[in-house]
Backbone as CSV, one residue per row, in Angstrom:
resi,resn,N_x,N_y,N_z,CA_x,CA_y,CA_z,C_x,C_y,C_z
1,UNK,-3.018,-16.655,-2.878,-3.898,-15.627,-2.856,-5.158,-16.453,-3.543
2,UNK,-5.212,-16.951,-4.910,-6.247,-17.688,-5.601,-6.992,-18.361,-4.508
3,UNK,-6.614,-19.342,-3.789,-7.260,-20.130,-2.826,-7.202,-19.565,-1.455
4,UNK,-6.941,-18.431,-1.053,-7.433,-17.660,0.417,-6.364,-18.410,1.190
5,UNK,-5.319,-18.728,0.968,-4.362,-19.469,1.968,-3.464,-18.520,2.275
6,UNK,-3.412,-18.169,3.641,-2.154,-17.240,4.055,-1.018,-18.313,4.454
7,UNK,0.110,-17.417,4.046,1.380,-18.105,4.494,2.125,-17.361,5.716
8,UNK,2.435,-18.090,6.774,2.615,-17.642,7.736,4.222,-17.885,7.984
9,UNK,4.766,-18.980,6.935,6.253,-19.064,7.211,6.611,-19.779,5.809
10,UNK,7.748,-19.323,4.995,8.425,-19.948,3.906,9.534,-20.086,3.978
11,UNK,10.273,-21.204,3.596,11.762,-21.366,3.333,12.043,-22.112,2.192
12,UNK,13.366,-21.744,1.545,13.665,-22.578,0.318,15.191,-22.952,0.540
13,UNK,15.181,-24.102,-0.339,16.633,-24.631,-0.266,16.804,-25.583,-1.430
14,UNK,18.228,-25.275,-1.741,18.467,-26.542,-2.766,18.032,-27.998,-2.658
15,UNK,17.368,-28.646,-3.294,17.138,-30.104,-3.156,18.466,-31.078,-3.028
16,UNK,18.079,-31.963,-2.035,19.072,-32.895,-1.498,18.941,-34.088,-2.642
17,UNK,17.809,-34.032,-3.006,17.903,-35.070,-4.518,18.424,-34.808,-5.923
18,UNK,18.161,-33.514,-6.262,18.856,-33.099,-7.493,19.325,-31.382,-7.426
19,UNK,20.265,-31.534,-7.651,20.863,-29.987,-8.067,20.135,-28.862,-8.371
20,UNK,19.333,-29.167,-9.717,18.842,-28.594,-10.494,17.142,-28.474,-9.934
21,UNK,16.878,-28.718,-8.772,15.475,-28.729,-8.049,15.482,-27.727,-6.763
22,UNK,14.596,-27.027,-6.258,14.281,-26.652,-5.169,13.222,-27.334,-3.942
23,UNK,13.771,-27.228,-2.629,12.838,-27.675,-2.016,12.064,-26.617,-1.188
24,UNK,10.958,-26.598,-1.232,10.285,-25.200,-0.358,9.631,-25.851,0.675
25,UNK,9.399,-25.184,2.052,8.563,-25.482,3.274,7.913,-24.429,3.402
26,UNK,6.413,-24.561,3.439,5.440,-23.657,3.644,4.743,-23.652,4.655
27,UNK,4.295,-23.298,5.730,3.584,-23.063,6.933,2.489,-22.197,6.557
28,UNK,0.973,-22.809,6.563,0.154,-21.931,6.132,-1.126,-22.065,6.990
29,UNK,-2.004,-21.263,6.876,-3.094,-20.991,7.997,-4.192,-20.929,6.726
30,UNK,-5.103,-21.751,6.984,-6.276,-21.613,6.197,-7.478,-22.933,6.809
31,UNK,-8.485,-22.882,6.216,-9.658,-23.726,6.617,-9.182,-25.320,6.131
32,UNK,-9.840,-26.367,6.221,-9.629,-27.706,5.817,-9.939,-27.564,4.082
33,UNK,-11.083,-26.958,3.915,-11.473,-27.132,2.542,-10.573,-26.451,1.652
34,UNK,-9.948,-25.364,2.212,-8.926,-24.802,1.281,-7.946,-24.993,1.334
35,UNK,-7.582,-26.008,2.408,-6.094,-26.610,2.268,-6.403,-28.039,1.193
36,UNK,-7.047,-28.726,1.025,-7.190,-29.617,0.419,-7.557,-29.438,-1.229
37,UNK,-8.179,-28.050,-1.237,-7.840,-27.437,-2.741,-6.454,-26.922,-3.006
38,UNK,-5.830,-26.288,-1.934,-4.639,-26.072,-2.441,-3.742,-27.357,-2.644
39,UNK,-3.863,-28.386,-1.991,-2.741,-29.685,-2.037,-3.368,-30.208,-3.692
40,UNK,-4.366,-30.096,-3.963,-4.822,-30.600,-5.367,-4.256,-30.112,-6.351
41,UNK,-4.160,-28.547,-6.208,-3.656,-27.769,-7.244,-1.755,-27.986,-7.399
42,UNK,-1.312,-28.209,-6.015,0.112,-28.336,-6.033,0.439,-29.662,-6.644
43,UNK,-0.364,-30.630,-6.501,0.207,-31.730,-7.044,0.417,-32.213,-8.713
44,UNK,-0.037,-31.004,-9.345,0.124,-30.876,-10.714,1.248,-29.700,-11.000
45,UNK,1.830,-29.291,-10.065,2.849,-28.237,-10.112,4.199,-28.795,-9.379
46,UNK,4.116,-29.758,-8.931,5.416,-30.086,-8.160,5.797,-31.531,-8.181
47,UNK,6.761,-31.787,-7.810,7.181,-33.360,-8.555,7.239,-34.071,-6.976
48,UNK,7.229,-33.952,-6.028,7.192,-34.073,-4.605,6.422,-33.416,-3.761
49,UNK,5.502,-34.013,-3.105,4.484,-33.011,-2.243,4.488,-33.814,-0.891
50,UNK,4.879,-33.376,0.283,5.118,-33.912,1.681,4.278,-33.352,2.430
51,UNK,3.354,-33.763,3.514,2.368,-32.883,4.271,2.583,-33.516,5.719
52,UNK,2.463,-32.468,6.463,2.951,-32.791,8.019,1.804,-31.659,8.909
53,UNK,0.589,-32.114,8.710,-0.536,-31.274,9.558,-0.299,-31.697,10.587
54,UNK,-0.658,-30.982,11.727,-0.575,-31.232,13.523,-1.784,-32.013,13.599
55,UNK,-1.850,-32.965,14.703,-3.323,-33.583,14.749,-4.055,-32.669,15.450
56,UNK,-5.460,-32.946,14.767,-6.410,-32.202,15.458,-6.397,-30.800,15.374
57,UNK,-5.888,-30.430,14.052,-5.851,-29.018,13.901,-6.875,-28.474,13.525
58,UNK,-7.816,-28.899,12.876,-9.315,-28.445,12.457,-10.443,-29.016,13.646
59,UNK,-10.758,-28.226,14.351,-11.721,-28.537,15.614,-13.051,-27.937,15.339
60,UNK,-13.303,-26.991,14.723,-14.804,-26.349,14.714,-15.508,-26.918,13.322
61,UNK,-16.670,-26.437,13.799,-17.698,-26.894,12.764,-17.200,-26.621,11.428
62,UNK,-16.877,-25.292,11.259,-16.379,-25.104,10.000,-15.066,-25.436,9.343
63,UNK,-14.372,-26.219,10.125,-13.136,-26.538,9.598,-11.867,-25.644,9.569
64,UNK,-11.985,-24.839,10.523,-11.141,-23.845,10.459,-10.031,-24.201,11.681
65,UNK,-8.670,-23.749,11.370,-7.737,-23.974,12.548,-7.977,-23.432,13.513
66,UNK,-7.880,-24.512,14.666,-7.901,-23.766,15.883,-6.819,-22.629,16.815
67,UNK,-5.684,-23.101,16.073,-4.787,-21.952,16.685,-4.252,-20.873,15.810
68,UNK,-5.243,-20.290,14.920,-5.172,-19.203,13.988,-4.307,-17.998,14.964
69,UNK,-5.235,-17.811,15.972,-4.712,-16.578,16.921,-3.406,-16.702,17.464
70,UNK,-2.845,-18.058,17.775,-1.443,-18.286,18.365,-0.590,-17.880,17.034
71,UNK,-1.116,-17.941,16.056,0.022,-17.944,14.806,0.276,-16.453,14.506
72,UNK,-0.901,-15.939,14.340,-0.957,-14.763,13.586,-0.814,-13.312,14.231
73,UNK,-1.317,-13.072,15.954,-1.224,-12.100,16.440,-0.076,-11.889,16.656
74,UNK,1.240,-12.545,16.687,2.411,-11.782,16.930,3.118,-11.478,15.649
75,UNK,2.715,-11.681,14.608,3.335,-11.701,13.079,3.191,-10.054,12.812
76,UNK,4.208,-9.428,12.560,4.209,-8.023,12.170,3.451,-7.969,10.584
77,UNK,2.568,-6.914,10.452,1.850,-6.756,9.199,3.298,-6.924,7.661
78,UNK,2.921,-7.576,7.041,3.676,-7.580,5.777,2.783,-7.496,4.471
79,UNK,2.877,-7.336,3.227,2.506,-7.054,2.271,1.597,-8.163,1.691
80,UNK,0.550,-9.003,1.251,0.362,-10.306,1.045,0.553,-10.198,-0.544
81,UNK,0.259,-9.153,-1.400,0.119,-8.786,-2.572,1.174,-7.770,-3.009
82,UNK,1.600,-7.789,-4.273,2.451,-6.402,-4.705,1.949,-5.238,-4.744
83,UNK,0.549,-5.229,-4.971,-0.066,-3.794,-4.854,0.022,-3.240,-3.475
84,UNK,0.124,-4.129,-2.622,0.106,-3.359,-0.844,1.308,-2.790,-0.810
85,UNK,2.316,-2.926,-1.925,3.650,-2.159,-1.590,3.201,-0.473,-1.574
86,UNK,1.952,-0.140,-1.935,1.956,1.252,-2.121,1.727,1.534,-0.640
87,UNK,1.374,0.727,0.262,1.056,1.144,1.675,2.703,1.347,2.338
88,UNK,3.528,0.432,1.998,4.724,0.499,2.302,5.535,1.888,1.827
89,UNK,5.440,1.966,0.682,6.036,3.144,0.040,5.829,4.394,0.959
90,UNK,4.649,4.639,1.517,3.810,5.760,2.185,4.765,5.976,3.324
91,UNK,5.035,4.833,4.091,5.795,4.835,5.334,7.208,5.526,5.235
92,UNK,7.440,6.801,4.922,8.688,7.084,4.660,9.062,7.499,5.978
93,UNK,10.458,7.219,6.525,10.874,7.655,7.747,11.359,9.033,7.431
94,UNK,12.155,9.634,6.557,12.491,10.924,6.267,12.457,11.187,5.026
95,UNK,11.334,12.386,4.670,11.053,12.790,3.538,12.163,13.236,2.860
96,UNK,12.122,13.309,1.444,13.558,13.958,0.719,13.348,15.379,0.782
97,UNK,12.241,16.240,1.356,12.365,17.390,1.498,12.696,17.983,2.716
98,UNK,12.787,17.154,3.595,13.275,17.414,5.125,14.636,17.229,5.079
99,UNK,15.405,18.239,5.037,17.094,18.096,5.003,17.422,18.378,6.592
100,UNK,18.378,17.912,6.975,19.178,18.469,8.029,19.860,19.436,8.053
101,UNK,20.308,20.003,9.371,21.147,21.204,8.888,22.413,21.080,8.490
102,UNK,23.069,19.962,8.419,24.294,19.724,7.964,24.333,19.160,6.774
103,UNK,22.992,19.066,5.821,22.992,18.687,4.522,23.802,19.823,3.531
104,UNK,24.192,19.434,2.629,24.534,20.227,1.612,23.564,21.518,0.950
105,UNK,22.198,20.789,0.992,21.073,21.763,0.389,20.683,22.434,1.401
106,UNK,20.503,22.169,2.615,19.874,22.923,3.593,19.651,24.384,3.456
107,UNK,20.420,25.260,3.022,20.404,26.513,2.860,19.700,26.811,1.384
108,UNK,19.617,26.136,0.457,19.168,26.263,-0.773,17.738,26.142,-0.771
109,UNK,16.905,27.138,-0.894,15.423,27.288,-1.082,15.228,26.491,-2.629
110,UNK,15.527,26.687,-3.571,15.384,26.313,-4.923,15.636,24.798,-4.875
111,UNK,16.604,24.240,-4.178,16.859,23.146,-4.107,15.825,22.307,-3.180
112,UNK,15.486,22.754,-2.400,14.279,22.427,-1.275,13.015,22.172,-1.856
113,UNK,12.776,23.161,-2.550,11.523,23.033,-3.643,11.728,22.245,-4.706
114,UNK,12.675,21.791,-5.116,12.742,20.883,-6.227,12.733,19.226,-5.456
115,UNK,12.980,19.382,-4.199,12.937,17.967,-3.715,11.634,17.920,-3.149
116,UNK,10.917,18.778,-3.015,9.427,18.852,-2.226,8.880,18.167,-3.976
117,UNK,8.887,18.679,-4.797,8.475,18.043,-6.053,8.621,16.424,-6.395
118,UNK,9.665,16.391,-6.014,10.082,14.626,-6.028,9.178,13.866,-4.932
119,UNK,9.034,14.508,-3.778,8.441,13.877,-2.761,6.984,13.592,-3.534
120,UNK,6.220,14.631,-3.948,5.155,14.634,-4.410,4.724,13.590,-5.785
121,UNK,5.798,13.544,-6.269,5.788,12.656,-7.443,5.632,11.115,-6.759
122,UNK,6.400,10.845,-5.952,6.653,9.303,-5.242,5.347,9.106,-4.534
123,UNK,4.998,10.259,-3.509,3.944,9.684,-2.937,2.360,9.759,-3.561
124,UNK,2.516,10.467,-4.715,1.208,10.054,-5.609,1.211,8.579,-6.711
125,UNK,2.491,8.091,-6.628,2.551,6.987,-7.441,1.823,5.808,-6.846
126,UNK,1.107,5.077,-7.645,0.292,3.679,-7.523,0.944,2.521,-8.233
127,UNK,0.815,1.482,-7.665,1.305,0.478,-8.375,0.549,-0.141,-9.795
128,UNK,1.237,-0.245,-10.718,0.562,-0.539,-11.878,0.584,0.643,-12.611
129,UNK,0.925,1.909,-12.181,1.166,3.016,-13.288,2.296,3.251,-13.915
130,UNK,2.558,4.048,-15.023,3.773,4.027,-15.454,4.458,5.141,-14.540
131,UNK,5.991,5.267,-14.462,6.560,5.697,-13.872,6.732,7.259,-14.093
132,UNK,6.386,8.279,-13.600,6.134,9.714,-14.266,7.660,9.904,-14.806
133,UNK,8.107,10.359,-15.943,9.080,11.130,-16.315,9.431,12.712,-15.821
134,UNK,10.973,12.507,-15.463,11.211,14.059,-15.149,12.003,14.295,-15.898
135,UNK,11.748,15.895,-16.075,12.684,16.786,-16.846,13.677,17.446,-16.214
136,UNK,14.876,16.921,-15.820,16.006,17.152,-14.963,16.435,18.716,-15.377
137,UNK,16.631,19.373,-14.294,17.390,20.578,-14.810,18.833,20.439,-15.393
138,UNK,19.453,21.606,-15.696,20.817,21.534,-16.276,21.988,21.050,-15.112
139,UNK,21.537,21.884,-13.853,22.312,21.962,-12.756,22.317,20.093,-12.350
140,UNK,21.004,19.890,-12.190,20.915,17.987,-12.052,21.648,17.151,-12.792
141,UNK,21.607,17.585,-14.298,22.289,16.769,-15.227,23.858,16.883,-14.860
142,UNK,24.222,18.011,-14.594,25.406,18.452,-14.869,25.913,17.736,-13.005
143,UNK,25.382,17.169,-12.066,25.639,16.667,-10.956,25.845,14.894,-11.100
144,UNK,24.927,14.814,-12.131,24.966,13.241,-12.238,25.959,13.241,-13.423
145,UNK,26.351,14.164,-14.120,27.491,13.774,-15.121,28.699,13.823,-14.370
146,UNK,29.301,14.525,-13.159,30.392,14.374,-12.420,30.500,12.981,-11.775
147,UNK,29.246,12.713,-11.371,29.348,11.321,-10.601,29.479,10.034,-11.451
148,UNK,28.885,10.155,-12.722,28.985,9.333,-13.745,30.507,9.128,-13.882
149,UNK,30.767,10.371,-14.629,32.261,10.389,-15.280,33.275,9.734,-14.202
150,UNK,33.401,10.102,-13.169,34.223,9.894,-11.944,34.307,8.136,-11.508
151,UNK,32.922,7.997,-11.593,32.755,6.291,-11.242,33.094,5.431,-12.593
152,UNK,32.904,5.920,-13.450,33.125,5.058,-14.717,34.517,4.630,-14.897
153,UNK,35.582,5.685,-14.290,36.963,5.404,-14.314,37.471,4.340,-13.508
154,UNK,36.350,4.309,-12.521,36.677,3.099,-11.328,36.237,1.742,-11.951
155,UNK,35.117,1.473,-12.586,34.753,0.461,-12.850,35.487,-0.605,-13.342
156,UNK,36.368,-0.443,-14.069,37.230,-1.419,-14.955,37.820,-2.303,-14.028
157,UNK,38.525,-1.319,-12.806,39.302,-2.056,-11.927,38.434,-2.629,-10.333
158,UNK,37.503,-1.743,-10.260,37.321,-1.974,-8.873,35.409,-2.760,-8.964
159,UNK,34.467,-2.762,-10.083,33.504,-3.332,-10.474,33.550,-5.079,-10.578
160,UNK,32.567,-5.731,-10.246,32.462,-6.953,-10.324,32.310,-7.451,-11.879
161,UNK,32.498,-8.597,-12.268,32.044,-9.234,-13.508,30.611,-8.882,-14.099
162,UNK,29.662,-9.221,-13.232,28.408,-8.815,-13.413,27.934,-7.409,-13.596
163,UNK,28.663,-6.719,-12.806,28.251,-5.186,-12.760,28.952,-4.682,-14.451
164,UNK,30.051,-5.106,-14.598,30.649,-5.011,-16.006,29.768,-5.508,-17.512
165,UNK,29.263,-6.397,-16.769,28.427,-7.050,-17.971,27.048,-6.256,-18.406
166,UNK,26.565,-5.815,-17.242,24.960,-5.103,-17.420,25.191,-3.805,-17.567
167,UNK,26.399,-3.018,-17.472,26.384,-1.494,-17.448,26.309,-1.324,-18.904
168,UNK,26.985,-1.603,-19.575,26.842,-1.316,-21.001,25.447,-1.316,-21.953
169,UNK,24.823,-2.603,-20.842,23.377,-2.758,-21.353,22.395,-1.692,-21.180
170,UNK,23.035,-1.290,-19.876,22.170,0.249,-19.639,22.258,1.303,-20.184
171,UNK,23.347,1.315,-20.529,24.254,2.674,-21.454,23.111,2.504,-22.897
172,UNK,22.822,1.229,-23.332,22.267,0.956,-24.711,20.911,1.182,-24.552
173,UNK,20.059,0.650,-23.500,18.847,0.498,-23.766,18.156,1.453,-22.460
174,UNK,18.873,2.343,-21.555,18.413,3.026,-20.681,18.746,4.734,-20.470
175,UNK,19.755,4.735,-21.544,20.226,6.349,-21.545,21.213,6.399,-20.594
176,UNK,21.875,5.380,-20.264,22.962,5.891,-18.982,24.253,6.467,-19.773
177,UNK,24.181,7.983,-19.722,25.073,8.610,-20.345,25.574,9.713,-19.461
178,UNK,26.798,10.571,-19.502,27.165,11.459,-18.792,26.352,12.480,-18.980
179,UNK,25.630,12.753,-20.151,24.815,14.175,-20.293,23.366,13.860,-20.126
180,UNK,22.986,12.570,-19.683,21.572,12.354,-19.612,21.166,11.521,-18.160
181,UNK,20.354,11.826,-17.584,19.889,11.097,-16.110,18.686,10.136,-16.621
182,UNK,19.150,8.736,-16.254,18.000,7.763,-17.121,16.514,7.671,-16.149
183,UNK,15.768,7.518,-17.029,14.175,7.668,-16.717,13.830,6.171,-15.924
184,UNK,13.208,6.366,-14.668,12.929,5.056,-13.834,12.087,4.117,-14.735
185,UNK,11.022,4.733,-15.428,10.276,3.911,-16.167,11.230,2.740,-17.155
186,UNK,12.344,3.576,-17.879,12.884,2.974,-19.085,13.624,1.843,-18.027
187,UNK,14.172,2.230,-16.925,14.964,1.446,-16.322,14.067,0.249,-15.740
188,UNK,12.900,0.541,-15.438,11.857,-0.504,-14.524,11.759,-1.702,-15.804
189,UNK,11.612,-1.242,-17.008,11.136,-2.239,-18.254,12.329,-3.107,-18.659
190,UNK,13.490,-2.255,-18.641,14.755,-3.379,-18.657,15.075,-4.362,-17.738
191,UNK,14.871,-3.907,-16.322,14.984,-4.786,-15.497,14.225,-5.819,-15.450
192,UNK,13.028,-5.644,-15.585,11.796,-6.579,-16.012,12.191,-7.725,-16.711
193,UNK,12.847,-7.562,-17.874,13.219,-8.306,-18.736,14.497,-9.275,-18.609
194,UNK,15.285,-8.691,-17.840,16.333,-9.129,-17.297,16.569,-10.153,-16.416
195,UNK,15.947,-9.739,-15.321,15.853,-10.395,-13.937,14.242,-10.502,-13.482
196,UNK,13.330,-9.875,-13.815,12.087,-9.988,-13.248,11.854,-8.933,-12.157
197,UNK,12.815,-7.969,-12.171,12.724,-6.888,-11.107,12.075,-5.581,-12.084
198,UNK,11.308,-4.901,-11.068,11.020,-3.819,-11.181,11.477,-2.651,-10.471
199,UNK,11.457,-1.227,-10.768,11.526,-0.265,-9.667,10.420,0.713,-9.604
200,UNK,10.038,1.169,-8.195,9.155,2.280,-8.097,9.407,3.296,-7.466
201,UNK,8.959,4.605,-7.500,9.628,5.712,-6.987,9.208,5.967,-5.359
202,UNK,10.065,6.381,-4.404,9.997,6.477,-3.438,10.415,7.865,-2.886
203,UNK,9.784,8.572,-1.951,10.202,9.697,-1.618,11.465,9.969,-0.488
204,UNK,11.741,8.913,0.024,12.903,9.059,0.690,13.341,7.730,1.220
205,UNK,13.868,7.787,2.753,14.037,6.741,3.457,12.771,5.687,4.038
206,UNK,12.996,4.444,3.691,12.068,3.683,4.063,12.687,2.840,5.269
207,UNK,11.867,2.328,6.175,12.294,1.226,7.218,12.882,0.131,6.621
208,UNK,14.030,-0.949,7.253,14.288,-1.831,6.788,13.303,-2.766,6.339
209,UNK,12.138,-3.128,7.304,11.333,-3.627,6.963,10.366,-3.623,5.535
210,UNK,10.137,-2.227,5.308,9.414,-1.840,4.266,10.285,-2.319,2.764
211,UNK,11.484,-1.612,2.966,12.353,-1.834,1.712,12.597,-3.193,1.602
212,UNK,12.671,-4.094,2.565,13.005,-5.995,2.351,11.500,-6.376,1.807
213,UNK,10.516,-5.691,2.073,9.163,-6.327,1.806,9.209,-6.310,0.115
214,UNK,9.720,-5.202,-0.534,9.418,-4.665,-1.778,10.657,-5.631,-2.577
215,UNK,11.613,-6.177,-1.907,12.621,-7.087,-2.714,11.822,-8.488,-2.875
216,UNK,11.271,-8.827,-1.572,10.344,-10.086,-1.640,9.261,-10.134,-3.119
217,UNK,9.131,-8.977,-3.510,8.283,-9.199,-4.927,8.925,-8.768,-5.809
218,UNK,10.328,-8.471,-5.958,11.253,-7.915,-6.975,10.805,-6.691,-7.345
219,UNK,10.732,-5.884,-6.306,10.415,-4.379,-6.468,11.204,-3.830,-5.571
220,UNK,12.242,-2.571,-6.601,13.377,-2.233,-5.879,12.865,-0.756,-5.827
221,UNK,12.343,0.292,-4.447,12.164,1.093,-4.252,13.574,2.220,-4.644
222,UNK,13.119,3.146,-5.395,14.303,4.408,-5.970,14.025,5.689,-5.772
223,UNK,14.688,6.540,-5.543,14.581,8.008,-5.277,14.759,8.337,-6.709
224,UNK,14.275,9.505,-7.052,14.123,10.091,-8.087,15.110,11.501,-7.989
225,UNK,15.432,12.017,-6.988,16.096,13.326,-6.775,17.364,13.105,-6.979
226,UNK,18.281,14.269,-7.145,19.824,14.205,-7.284,20.136,15.117,-6.227
227,UNK,21.502,14.523,-5.777,22.270,15.373,-4.463,22.257,16.649,-5.023
228,UNK,22.643,17.234,-3.965,22.858,18.895,-4.465,24.364,19.037,-4.715
229,UNK,24.241,19.830,-6.020,25.509,19.889,-6.993,26.847,20.559,-6.210
230,UNK,26.562,21.268,-5.063,28.064,21.983,-4.192,28.951,20.632,-4.014
231,UNK,28.612,19.490,-3.715,29.419,18.366,-3.474,29.033,17.371,-3.914
232,UNK,29.170,17.155,-5.350,28.591,15.843,-6.143,29.052,14.323,-5.772
233,UNK,30.431,14.535,-5.085,30.731,12.983,-4.672,30.631,12.649,-3.584
234,UNK,29.494,13.426,-2.737,29.048,13.321,-1.176,27.658,13.555,-1.229
235,UNK,27.078,12.471,-0.551,25.260,12.548,-0.295,25.081,12.020,0.880
236,UNK,24.682,12.664,2.032,24.162,12.189,3.194,23.215,10.932,3.353
237,UNK,22.447,10.631,1.961,21.347,9.883,1.692,21.223,9.588,0.260
238,UNK,20.612,8.272,0.151,20.573,7.734,-1.092,19.988,8.633,-2.093
239,UNK,20.427,8.822,-3.090,20.020,9.605,-4.178,19.519,8.728,-5.497
240,UNK,19.190,9.326,-6.416,18.890,8.570,-7.974,20.372,8.299,-8.702
241,UNK,21.467,8.793,-8.351,22.887,8.650,-8.693,23.488,7.018,-8.001
242,UNK,23.125,7.317,-6.522,23.378,6.103,-5.743,22.622,4.615,-6.558
243,UNK,21.255,5.004,-6.422,20.247,3.706,-6.961,20.815,3.239,-8.218
244,UNK,21.128,4.011,-9.242,21.108,3.717,-10.330,22.121,3.261,-11.109
245,UNK,23.081,4.119,-10.311,24.659,3.694,-10.567,25.354,2.310,-9.260
246,UNK,24.727,2.087,-8.266,25.351,1.430,-7.500,24.351,0.323,-7.435
247,UNK,23.231,0.249,-7.455,22.298,-0.804,-7.443,22.023,-1.735,-8.457
248,UNK,21.229,-0.828,-9.520,20.510,-1.355,-10.651,21.357,-2.145,-11.376
249,UNK,22.617,-1.894,-11.627,23.247,-2.678,-12.552,23.751,-4.308,-12.024
250,UNK,23.458,-4.455,-10.668,23.401,-5.950,-10.073,22.237,-6.308,-9.870
251,UNK,21.120,-5.437,-9.963,19.805,-6.320,-9.954,19.782,-6.869,-11.365
252,UNK,19.960,-6.113,-12.437,20.143,-6.589,-13.581,20.546,-8.068,-13.957
253,UNK,21.412,-8.760,-12.970,21.560,-10.117,-12.874,20.619,-11.080,-12.253
254,UNK,20.402,-12.241,-13.107,19.435,-12.930,-12.647,19.821,-13.975,-11.269
255,UNK,20.892,-14.060,-10.842,21.468,-14.744,-9.667,21.196,-13.797,-8.361
256,UNK,21.737,-12.620,-9.049,21.884,-11.542,-7.560,20.241,-11.023,-7.148
257,UNK,19.443,-10.899,-8.480,18.059,-10.790,-8.262,17.202,-11.886,-7.702
258,UNK,17.677,-13.143,-7.728,17.109,-14.215,-7.304,17.646,-14.255,-5.647
259,UNK,19.027,-13.790,-5.333,19.713,-13.607,-4.060,18.686,-12.619,-2.873
260,UNK,18.652,-11.563,-3.819,17.946,-10.448,-3.127,16.335,-10.713,-2.843
261,UNK,15.633,-11.197,-3.952,14.663,-11.699,-3.413,14.198,-12.522,-2.390
262,UNK,15.208,-13.918,-2.306,15.161,-14.482,-0.892,15.347,-13.622,0.265
263,UNK,16.105,-12.904,0.314,16.449,-11.967,1.438,15.026,-11.347,1.667
264,UNK,14.273,-10.718,0.774,12.947,-10.322,1.229,11.872,-10.877,1.612
265,UNK,12.006,-12.058,0.937,10.810,-13.287,1.636,11.396,-13.587,3.033
266,UNK,12.485,-13.633,3.264,13.055,-14.336,4.487,12.579,-13.010,5.679
267,UNK,12.299,-11.627,5.019,11.993,-10.959,5.861,10.194,-10.653,6.231
268,UNK,9.510,-11.195,5.603,8.126,-10.940,5.631,7.909,-11.843,6.788
269,UNK,7.391,-10.783,7.679,6.424,-11.615,9.267,7.799,-11.786,10.049
270,UNK,9.043,-11.549,9.767,10.059,-11.637,10.501,9.729,-10.541,11.888
271,UNK,10.735,-11.284,12.879,10.828,-10.342,14.087,11.680,-8.983,13.670
272,UNK,11.707,-7.974,14.529,12.270,-6.861,14.286,13.786,-7.268,14.247
273,UNK,14.357,-7.957,15.164,15.738,-8.259,15.156,16.355,-9.112,14.193
274,UNK,15.330,-10.102,13.489,15.720,-10.640,12.227,15.621,-9.702,11.286
275,UNK,14.889,-9.156,11.090,14.818,-8.144,9.792,16.171,-6.881,9.899
276,UNK,16.520,-6.543,11.035,17.763,-5.928,11.546,19.086,-6.714,10.915
277,UNK,19.065,-7.774,11.106,20.091,-8.700,10.599,19.918,-8.865,9.335
278,UNK,18.863,-9.343,8.689,18.828,-9.185,6.942,19.259,-7.943,6.253
279,UNK,18.952,-6.908,7.192,19.279,-5.586,6.382,20.605,-5.085,6.517
280,UNK,21.381,-5.745,7.202,22.739,-5.226,7.690,23.593,-6.266,6.985
């Protein structure tokens, strides 16, 4: 970004020279001047640097690549910096306030109004802001408590080692308790220190492309609303119980966080078919 160089494609793999090192392949779109400046910078930050520019790549007077349009015209838009995730988070496929007829809260007007509040919070959020703290209702805390209690019974026999390691830390530092719904801001600060991930509020479903783009920047889009209390062990959509109890403990693991980011990076600019494979 500093050198105004666009990455068209990026791949990483474990080095064949040393297991402790990583090899990175990058296909760039830039002028000759920008390319040379980038090379000088990389020489001070990498052990080995190999170049393979195509012949006659820079042909015009300004030293710009002659094939820019061939590379970029067919590449889907993706965020080039973390602040552009603001655009991704706005492209919600189904808002949290729009409930299907078979949703447990479809006929509950109070619940629908509450969901609209969470939509407004998420849609107003911008990168760099602290995540608004939510004062959850007694009914919402009760619903969270049922889910928390029932899942806690299963963790010792059904959760993986990494999950079991991080869950007590979330209880200690983020208020994971049966009688308390954790705040996303506290969770985000904790994750940042543990694995470099952060969370940001989202109003509802995102497309696989937009969700994976967040992972590329170690950002997890997270809902803040709670499922309907009439059936606390069922939800037709991801809610904050699902996000905080299902995903967050593993995102606190550095290796899982790295794996998640690599999937996100692979999705940037990928075809719809490849994005679907990565998402499933």
